[in-house]
Backbone as a ProteinNet text record, in pm:
[ID]
protein_1_A
[PRIMARY]
MKLFRGKEALIQGAMCVKPSIYTPLGTIEISLVVSSEYYLPNQCSQLKHGGSLNQYYYDSFDCELVLCNLNHSHASHQEVEGYWGAVFRIKPNTNHQIITCSVSASWKEGYNWEVYGADTGENLEAVEYENEQYHLHIGTQDAPLIMGKRKQCDMNTKSLDLDSVRYSIVLPTDQGIEISMAHMDSHEIYQVHFLIAWNRKIEEDISTWLAVDQPTKEILKVEGVW
[TERTIARY]
10376.3	10447.9	10590	10720.6	10841.9	10919.2	10884.8	10901.8	10831.2	10684.7	10628.6	10609.2	10541.3	10475.4	10363.9	10271.7	10101.6	10069.1	10014.1	9958.2	9756.9	9753.8	9604.3	9634.2	9579.6	9580.4	9536.7	9540.2	9521.2	9458.1	9369.2	9220.4	9264.8	9278.6	9362.4	9222.9	9284.3	9154.6	9159.4	9214.6	9146.4	9224	9104.8	9205.3	9255.5	9371.9	9499.4	9449.8	9454	9433.5	9554.9	9541.4	9576.1	9568.4	9678.2	9607.2	9554.1	9456.7	9360.4	9310.7	9298.6	9181.8	9088.6	8967.5	8866.6	8740.3	8754.4	8740.8	8620.8	8548.6	8461.3	8528	8646.2	8723.9	8808.8	8782	8855.7	8912.3	8950.2	9024.3	9230.2	9248.5	9404.5	9473.6	9522.9	9659.9	9755.9	9816.4	9925.5	10014.8	10108.1	10160.1	10332.6	10374.2	10554.7	10600.6	10687.7	10807.8	10938.3	11018.7	11162	11174.1	11380.6	11396.6	11280	11202.4	11141	11022	10977.5	10859.5	10773.7	10681.4	10557.2	10514.7	10451.9	10470.9	10375	10281.3	10111.7	10205.7	10056	10109.2	10041.2	10173.8	10141.8	10054.2	10026.6	10036.2	9875.9	9727.1	9732.1	9665.2	9568.3	9512.1	9440.4	9330.8	9256.9	9329.9	9294.8	9335.3	9180	9167.2	9081	9034.5	9096.5	9005	8976.9	8974.9	8903	9037.3	9173	9282.9	9308.2	9400.9	9505.5	9661.8	9691.4	9832	9857	9947.7	10002.2	10154.1	10162.2	10309.2	10352	10444.9	10538.6	10669.5	10621.1	10736.7	10755.4	10892.1	10988.3	11173.6	11157.9	11366.5	11396.7	11445.5	11498.4	11482	11358.8	11303.3	11194.7	11167.5	11029.1	11008.3	10878.3	10790.8	10663.8	10709.3	10511.6	10407.1	10383.4	10213	10158.4	10102.2	10012.2	9899.9	9764.3	9663.7	9608.5	9563.3	9519.6	9365.3	9257.3	9186.7	9206.5	9212.2	9213	9130.1	9023.2	8884.7	8845.7	8899.1	8848.2	8908.6	9026.8	9132.9	9028.7	8972	8836.6	8951.9	9069.7	9208.2	9174.4	9192.2	9199.2	9143	9217.3	9125.6	9126.1	9144.6	9090.7	8956.1	8881.2	8734.7	8751.1	8766	8755.5	8685.5	8658.7	8518.7	8593.4	8630.9	8750.3	8910.5	9011.1	9138.3	9184.5	9290.8	9345.1	9505.6	9591.2	9736.7	9786.9	9886.4	9986.5	10110.4	10163.3	10294.1	10341.4	10548.1	10558.3	10659.6	10765.8	10861.8	10895.3	11034.8	11072	11190.4	11316.3	11419.7	11417.2	11562.2	11623.3	11698.7	11655.7	11669.1	11890.3	11923.7	11989.5	12062.8	12203	12288.7	12211.9	12101.5	12045.1	12074.3	12035.6	12014.2	11920.6	11853.6	11769.1	11845.7	11856.1	11893.9	11804	11743.7	11619.5	11461.7	11440.1	11264.4	11200.7	11053.6	11001.3	10810.1	10770.2	10620.5	10544.2	10457	10375.3	10187.4	10119.5	9996	9921	9912.9	9842.2	9724.5	9614.2	9475.2	9511.8	9345.7	9392.6	9244.2	9295	9206	9036.4	8963.1	8879.4	8833.2	8931.8	8874.9	8803.2	8746.1	8660.9	8743.1	8844	8892.6	8896.4	8898.4	8945.4	9059.7	9098.8	9182.8	9245.4	9423.3	9504.2	9663.7	9647.7	9821.9	9880.5	10010.4	10127.2	10109.9	10072.1	9995	10127.3	10256.2	10384.9	10387.4	10450.7	10467.5	10571.8	10617.3	10770.5	10739.8	10774.8	10846.5	10747	10618	10557.5	10553.1	10527.2	10510.4	10398.5	10290.6	10144	10082.3	9964.8	9907.8	9769.7	9679.5	9531.4	9451.3	9393.4	9272.2	9185.5	9061.8	8933.4	8855.7	8706	8624.6	8501.3	8390.3	8244.2	8204.8	8232.6	8208.7	8316.8	8394.6	8501	8613.7	8676.8	8867.6	8942.7	9064.1	9136.1	9316.9	9349	9485.9	9560.4	9648.9	9778.4	9866.7	9932	10032.4	10184.2	10303.8	10423.9	10507.1	10651.6	10725.5	10768.5	10885.1	10925.9	11046.2	11145.5	11286.5	11369.3	11367.4	11458.3	11434.2	11343.8	11309.9	11323.3	11343.8	11371.7	11517.9	11608.4	11732.2	11729.6	11746.9	11713.3	11761.1	11602.1	11576	11713.7	11775.8	11835.8	11999.4	12028.7	12123.2	12108.7	12012.2	11984.1	11931.5	11949.4	11931.2	11834.1	11702.1	11615.6	11502.4	11513.7	11391.6	11439.9	11499	11563.5	11675.2	11725.9	11849	11983	12095.7	12226	12290.1	12215	12268.3	12197.6	12144.2	12031.2	12182.3	12158.3	12255.5	12180.8	12288.4	12292.2	12154.3	12219.4	12129.7	12020	12033.4	11893.6	11786.7	11813	11708.6	11686.4	11797	11769.2	11666.3	11727.6	11564.3	11495.4	11482.4	11393.2	11337.2	11388.6	11302.1	11143.9	11094.4	10945.3	10902.8	10843	10823.2	10613.7	10592.8	10466.9	10421.6	10324.2	10222.9	10101.3	10056.3	9820.7	9836.5	9909.8	9893	9900.7	9995.4	10002.3	10065.5	10198.3	10272.7	10409.3	10554.5	10560	10728.3	10776.9	10885.3	10968.2	11129.6	11215.4	11352.2	11370.5	11483.2	11597.8	11719.1	11788.1	11890.7	12030.6	12084.4	12094.5	11970.3	11934.7	12061.7	12034	12106.9	12067	12132	12020.9	12017.6	12080.4	12109	12026.9	11931.6	11913.2	11742.6	11661	11508	11431.6	11361.7	11317.9	11204.4	11130.6	11019.2	10959.1	10886.7	10818.4	10629.1	10585.2	10437.2	10352.8	10221	10177.8	10007.8	9877.8	9880	9740.1	9637.5	9505.5	9384.6	9315.9	9198.8	9131.6	8985.8	8921.2	8761.4	8787.3	8626	8534.9	8367.8	8311.8	8379.6	8363	8409.6	8381.7	8466.7	8431.2	8536.9	8482.2	8594.3	8684.9	8774	8918.9	8932.5	8844.3	8870.1	9026.5	9118	9257.8	9268.2	9153.7	9147.9	9208.3	9224.6	9283.5	9374.8	9441.7	9555.2	9671.4	9602.6	9638.2	9645.3	9518.5	9546.6	9659	9740.6	9789.9	9974.9	9972.6	10105.4	10118	10117.6	10127	10288.8	10296.5	10417.8	10387.7	10463.5	10410.5	10355.7	10423.8	10360	10228.6	10131.5	10002.6	9933.9	9925.4	9950.9	9942.2	10038.6	9997.7	9945.7	9938.9	9887.4	9749.1	9672.7	9509	9532.4	9577	9572.4	9678.2	9721.6	9820.6	9980.3	9954.1	10101	10230.1	10316.1	10507.5	10575.3
10809.8	10694.6	10685.3	10693.7	10748	10535.1	10497.7	10313	10223.1	10225.7	10124.7	10252.9	10190.1	10211	10134.2	10211.9	10239.8	10249.9	10208.9	10299.6	10324.1	10265.7	10348.3	10467	10524.9	10734.1	10664.6	10832.5	10764.4	10884.9	10800.8	10830.5	10955.3	11078.3	11145.2	11185.1	11227.7	11260.6	11156.3	10993	10950.6	10950.9	10993.9	11059.5	10895.2	10979.3	10882.7	10781	10704.5	10698.1	10509.3	10462.9	10265.8	10224.1	10142.4	10071.3	9925.5	9903.3	9771.1	9717	9602.4	9498.9	9497.3	9424.8	9381.9	9241.7	9194.1	9045.6	8985.5	8871.1	8838.2	8790.6	8766.1	8779.7	8851.3	9014.1	9088	9183.1	9306.8	9388.4	9342.2	9351.6	9301.1	9459.5	9533.4	9593.9	9598.3	9656.3	9696.3	9754.3	9730.4	9877.7	9882	9968.4	9956.9	10024.2	10001.2	10022.1	10038.7	10133.1	10212.1	10265.6	10150.1	10237.1	10259.3	10163.6	10138.5	10285.2	10330.9	10400.4	10365.7	10408.9	10382.1	10517.5	10408.3	10516.1	10475.7	10626.9	10647.3	10670.3	10605.4	10675.9	10831.6	10897.2	11098.9	11143.7	11034.8	11005.3	10938.7	10938.9	10825	10854	10805.2	10753.9	10616.6	10654.7	10517.2	10498.5	10310.1	10305.4	10247.8	10251.4	10201.5	10039.2	9972.4	9814.3	9773.3	9906.6	9856.1	9912.5	9900.7	9897.9	10043.7	10088.9	10180.8	10177.4	10307.3	10362.4	10426	10388.5	10458.1	10502.3	10605.1	10686.2	10743.2	10682.2	10685.6	10804.6	10933.2	11024.5	11060.5	11039.6	11099.6	11145.8	11204.6	11300.9	11143.5	11057.8	10984.5	10820.9	10807.1	10651.1	10767.3	10670.6	10624.9	10496.5	10509	10426.7	10374.4	10321.1	10298.9	10126.2	10122.9	10054.6	10038.1	9941.8	9887.7	9785	9817.2	9695.9	9677.7	9558.6	9513.1	9428.7	9465.6	9333.8	9242.8	9141.9	9046.5	8998.8	9012	8897.5	9015.1	9135.9	9176	9156.8	8983.3	8975.1	8830.6	8907.6	8757.7	8631.2	8667.3	8528.1	8418.8	8524.9	8450.4	8295.1	8213.1	8051.1	8029.1	8122.6	8135.7	8128.4	8018.6	8064	8086.5	8173.4	8226.7	8385.6	8396.1	8488.1	8635.2	8694.5	8762.2	8751.6	8804.3	8827.4	8928.3	8991.6	9061.7	9072.9	9164.4	9151.2	9314.4	9275.3	9405.9	9410.1	9512.6	9488.1	9651.6	9633.6	9671	9729.2	9846.8	9889.5	10034.9	9993.8	10111.5	10097.6	10236.7	10275.5	10388.1	10408.6	10526.7	10578.4	10716.9	10840	10887.4	11002.8	10968.1	11000.5	10954.1	10971.4	10875.7	10887.2	10791.2	10605.8	10557.1	10415.4	10383.9	10265.6	10212.7	10076.8	10156	10034.1	9897.1	9928.8	9853.3	9887.6	9774.4	9820.7	9665.1	9732.7	9570.1	9655	9502	9567.4	9436.6	9414.1	9315.4	9341.8	9274.1	9244.6	9172	9236.7	9218.9	9154.5	9109.5	9151.9	9252.2	9390.4	9482.3	9406.4	9460.8	9454.4	9369.2	9329.2	9303.1	9167.4	9092	8990.6	8869.7	8821.9	8639.3	8541.4	8525.7	8384.8	8320.8	8173.7	8124.9	8012.1	7978.2	7892.6	7895.8	7941.5	7967.2	7832.5	7809.1	7728.4	7806.7	7756.1	7764	7676.2	7695.5	7672.4	7688.1	7586.9	7621.1	7566.4	7616.5	7569.1	7522.9	7495.4	7536.2	7675.9	7725.2	7931.2	7925	7953.3	8023.2	8039.4	8089.4	8143.9	8164.8	8055	8104.7	8106.5	8106.6	8093.4	8112.2	7993.3	7988.1	8012.8	8103.5	8159.7	8112.6	8009.4	7984.6	8033.1	8016.7	7991.5	7933.8	7883.8	7774.9	7852	7971.1	7933.7	7989	8050.9	8121.2	8065.6	8011.2	8031.1	8132.6	8140.1	8282.9	8220.3	8253.1	8265.1	8345.2	8409.6	8513.6	8438.7	8486.5	8462.6	8538	8466.4	8574.8	8448	8563.9	8417.3	8374.6	8293.1	8234.4	8225.8	8199	8301.5	8239.5	8091.8	8080.4	8132.7	8150.8	8218.1	8386.9	8460.1	8564.7	8569.8	8503.4	8471.8	8445.2	8388.6	8337.1	8506.7	8588	8693.1	8748.7	8792.9	8883.6	8853.4	8712.7	8656.4	8708.8	8754.2	8737.7	8921.6	8980.1	9110.8	9187	9094.2	9088	9190.7	9280.7	9417.9	9348.4	9294.6	9262.3	9321.1	9409.7	9387.1	9342.2	9395.5	9292.6	9298.3	9353.4	9345.7	9284.7	9212.6	9090.9	8994.8	9045.2	8927.5	8803.5	8703.5	8571	8457.4	8518.8	8456.3	8483.7	8614.5	8741.1	8653.1	8635.9	8590.1	8440.6	8326.6	8228.4	8181.4	8242.8	8233.8	8374.1	8462.9	8540.3	8609.9	8667.2	8741.1	8742.6	8626.8	8603.2	8574.3	8611.8	8572.6	8597.9	8444.1	8455.6	8430.1	8427.3	8429.7	8407.5	8415.2	8413.3	8542.9	8669.3	8809.2	8805.7	8738.5	8808.2	8762.6	8794.7	8759.8	8913.3	8903.4	9019.1	9037.5	9091.4	9080.1	9183	9133.4	9259	9247.1	9340.9	9351.6	9458.8	9463.5	9534	9599.8	9756.8	9813.8	9740.4	9905.2	9899.3	10065.2	10019.9	10131.2	10236.5	10312.1	10446.6	10409	10223.8	10234.3	10163.5	10058.3	9970.6	9957.5	9850.4	9918.1	9768.1	9746.8	9638.7	9591.7	9498.5	9479.3	9331.5	9312.4	9215.6	9263.4	9091.5	9133.2	9029.5	9070.2	8959.3	8908.3	8821.6	8737.8	8774.1	8795.9	8714.3	8721.7	8612.1	8517.7	8465.1	8440.5	8403.7	8281.1	8222.3	8131.8	8127.3	8028.6	7970.5	7878.5	7801.4	7672.6	7570.6	7525.5	7351.5	7266.7	7167.8	7013.8	7011	7006.8	7008	7106.3	7189	7300.2	7386.8	7360.1	7432.8	7603.2	7639	7718.7	7809.4	7897.8	7955.9	8008.4	7923.5	7813.5	7839.4	7779.4	7796.3	7923.5	8055.7	8198.1	8247.5	8225.7	8340.2	8227.9	8175.9	8119.7	8179.5	8342	8343.2	8446.9	8506	8615.9	8711.1	8773.7	8926.1	8980.9	8961.5	9008	8990.8	8877.9	8833.4	8885.2	9000.2	9103.5	9264.7	9276	9403.5	9476.1	9285.1	9349	9333.7	9299.6	9331.3	9474.4	9559	9740.9	9743.2	9652	9734.8	9853.1	9755.8	9769.4	9679.7	9757.5	9707.1	9764.6
10360.1	10407.4	10408.7	10534	10503.6	10458.8	10563.6	10549.2	10467.3	10399.8	10336.9	10211.2	10115.1	10004.2	9920.8	9894.3	9843.5	9741.6	9692	9572.4	9564.4	9739.8	9716.4	9781.1	9756.5	9839.5	9984	10072.1	10208	10200.9	10328.9	10350.4	10501.7	10452.7	10645.9	10757.5	10812.3	10920.5	11080.8	11002.5	11167	11326.6	11367.6	11509.1	11572.8	11602.5	11641.2	11786.8	11829	11965.6	11966.6	12063.8	12061.4	11973.7	11891	11757.8	11868.8	11805.4	11865.9	11759.3	11812.2	11686.6	11819.7	11810.7	11883.6	11888.5	11951.8	11886.6	11971.9	11963.2	12069.4	12241.6	12206.2	12327.5	12398.2	12365.6	12367.1	12339.4	12342.8	12306.6	12321.9	12179.7	12137.5	12091.5	12181	12164.6	12116.6	11984.2	11962.9	12008.8	12069	12154.1	12098.1	12125.8	12109.4	12216.5	12231.8	12395.3	12312.5	12341	12300	12433	12481	12591.4	12679.2	12676.4	12822.2	12893.3	12717	12748.4	12614.3	12673.5	12587.9	12487.2	12335.4	12236.9	12142.9	12145.3	12055.9	11907.4	11835.2	11721.7	11752.8	11659	11676	11470.8	11362	11268.2	11227.6	11182.7	11223.6	11082.1	10945.6	10835.9	10776.9	10726.3	10736.9	10600.2	10557.4	10427.5	10324	10223.2	10133.9	10143.6	10294.8	10273	10336.8	10509.7	10642.5	10790.6	10663.8	10747.6	10767.7	10891.6	10908.6	10907.8	10876	10897.1	11010.6	11072.2	11195.3	11267.4	11272.1	11189.6	11341.7	11361.8	11553.9	11498	11460.7	11422	11475.3	11579.3	11702.2	11662.7	11760	11695.7	11757.6	11801.1	11729	11639.7	11602	11537.2	11449.2	11378.6	11289.1	11302.1	11321.7	11322.7	11253.9	11145.7	11083.9	11149	11146.7	11185.6	11043.6	10951.4	10931.3	10939.7	10973	11030.5	10908.7	10849.3	10750.7	10784.4	10774.6	10774.9	10677.5	10698.5	10612.6	10558.2	10591.4	10573.1	10438	10363	10267.6	10170.9	10186.9	10050.8	9964.2	9886.5	9863.2	9816.1	9759.1	9725.5	9876.5	10007.4	10127.4	10139.6	10129.2	10233.9	10310.9	10417.1	10553.8	10552.7	10581.2	10665	10783	10811	10926.6	10965.7	11076.1	11129.4	11125.4	11186.4	11201.7	11170.4	11133.3	11097.1	11065.8	11096.7	11129.8	11112	11024.2	11045.3	11095.4	11166	11205.1	11147.9	11107.9	11033.8	11093.1	11165.4	11232	11197.8	11140.8	11037.1	11130.2	11192.9	11244.7	11246.4	11216.4	11192.9	11263.8	11356.3	11420.6	11300.5	11361.4	11233	11272.5	11185.6	11108.1	11270.2	11337.9	11435.2	11538.2	11530.2	11610.9	11647.8	11748	11791.9	11862.3	11851.1	11933.7	12063.1	12161.9	12245.1	12324.1	12311.6	12357.4	12327.5	12262.2	12167.3	12175.3	12191.4	12207.2	12112.3	12074.8	12004.1	12070.9	12079.9	12153.3	12111.7	12062.3	12057	12177.4	12298.6	12424.8	12470	12564.2	12559	12645	12647.4	12737.9	12841.4	12929.5	13077.5	13026.9	13056.1	13075.1	12994.5	12911.4	12801.2	12880.8	12838.4	12843.7	12765.9	12755.2	12755.4	12823.8	12848.1	12982.8	13004.8	12863.3	12852.9	12791.7	12786.5	12658.7	12634.7	12501.8	12520.1	12448.5	12415	12293.9	12191	12066.4	11974	11843.5	11889	11747.5	11670.1	11494.3	11421.4	11374.6	11248.3	11178	11096.8	11148.7	11147.4	11189.1	11271	11396.7	11546.4	11598	11742.3	11705.9	11845.8	11814.7	11967.8	12000.1	12099.7	12111.9	12166.6	12106.7	12275.2	12215	12376.3	12289.2	12456.3	12405.8	12487.5	12511.5	12579.9	12530.9	12631.5	12560.7	12382.4	12316.9	12176.8	12097.9	12094.7	12062.7	12067.8	11979.3	12006.1	11889.2	11863.4	11866.9	11862.5	11750.6	11782.8	11742.4	11790.1	11731.6	11742.8	11602.9	11615.2	11472.3	11499.6	11426.7	11419.5	11340.3	11295.8	11436	11418.1	11541	11541.5	11662.3	11620.6	11551.9	11471.5	11431.4	11219.2	11210.6	11080.3	11094.6	11186.8	11229.7	11233.8	11274.3	11286.8	11118.3	11079.1	10839.5	10814.5	10828.9	10775	10831.9	10943.4	10962.9	10913.6	10832.6	10759	10700.5	10611.4	10461	10445.4	10554.8	10571.1	10554.6	10551.4	10485.9	10612.3	10606	10657.1	10827.1	10917.4	11022	11071.4	11217.9	11203.2	11234.3	11186.4	11215.7	11318	11397.3	11519.4	11615	11577.3	11740.5	11761.3	11871.2	11933.4	11903.9	11912.3	11826.8	11980.2	12093	12238.4	12193.5	12211.1	12244	12122.1	12020.3	11930	11934.6	11969.1	11999.6	12110.4	12216.3	12354.5	12384.2	12360	12431.7	12319.5	12182.9	12117.3	12075.4	12125.2	12052.9	12239.5	12263.8	12428.9	12434.3	12414.7	12375.8	12612.1	12612.7	12702.5	12741	12860	12831.2	12823.1	12832.5	12813.3	12595.9	12554.1	12440.2	12361.9	12278.4	12203.4	12206	12266.5	12280.9	12252.3	12091.7	12054.8	12103.8	12125.5	12138.9	12101.6	12130.6	11979.6	12058.7	12031.4	12042.9	11982.2	11991.2	11980.7	11815.6	11737.8	11634.2	11553.9	11464.9	11439.3	11341.9	11283	11210.3	11033.7	11024.1	10862	10842.4	10936.2	10958.7	10957.1	10953.5	10912.3	11011.6	11084.8	11177.7	11170.9	11078.3	11021.7	11077.2	11192.6	11239.5	11251.7	11246.6	11212.7	11305.2	11364.7	11418.4	11335	11351.4	11243.7	11371.8	11348.4	11471.3	11397.3	11455.1	11398.4	11485.5	11441.5	11587.3	11455.8	11543.2	11475	11541.7	11550.7	11658.2	11694	11780.3	11842.3	11805.7	11665.1	11543.5	11625.8	11695.9	11644.8	11561.9	11634.8	11560.3	11421.4	11479.5	11339.6	11320.6	11234.4	11299.8	11192.1	11140	11035.1	11102.7	11207.2	11298.9	11306.4	11308.1	11265.4	11217	11044.6	10955.7	10915.1	10935.5	10889.2	11013.9	11080.9	11196.7	11089.9	11010.5	10995.8	10792.1	10795.2	10682.5	10657.6	10542.7	10559.1	10517.6	10608	10576.5	10437.4	10346.7	10179.2	10229	10231.2	10222.5	10291.3	10415	10527.5	10378.2	10383.5	10287.3	10218.7	10099	9949.8	9993.5	10079.5	10058.2	10069.6	10164	10147.4	10077.5	9942.1	9813.5	9924.3	9963.3	10080	10002.5	10041.3	10033.2	10057.1
[MASK]
++++++++++++++++++++++++++++++++++++++++++++++++++++++++++++++++++++++++++++++++++++++++++++++++++++++++++++++++++++++++++++++++++++++++++++++++++++++++++++++++++++++++++++++++++++++++++++++++++++++++++++++++++++++++++++++++++

């Protein structure tokens, strides 16, 4: 690991494929785009509790993505059938900049949800998807919270443009959630996460919504990563 630290030893030899979360409503792909080019991890390792470390090591930047199966957390108070977190960290290499970059959690073709809608809250940007049997939320931090972290220099690029943060950095749609950023310098590390939770449909059940409204540290601690 270059950008994360962890107590647990990695299990080497995992096959590198596009990081994905498999749900009863379809497959959600976790994607990285830098300067309009899609990137796949070139090194992958399994983690001890069902997650994985996906490493994108390229000439101009390093990026790491930790996927965590949060149902392995016995401390979790959310009663959901499926619960995953994805945390990105990306850093331009020395003497390089990233002009544009986006990460997304989006549906692969063939999904079987029937209706969707925005379902935001304080510090939370979320989208809910449903069919007759299941409901699922995808969530992330909202723009004001990202802006607050920027002011505190808390794992977010200081060069983010105020207007882009306020109006377009977090883009929820029927296809998922995309987070865009721009003008990252080599001394900056950007961190962002997605949470995905699903459950069988129960009237007035908000468990999946609560599950995707968690801080990044709650995702990483399941695998002993920080």
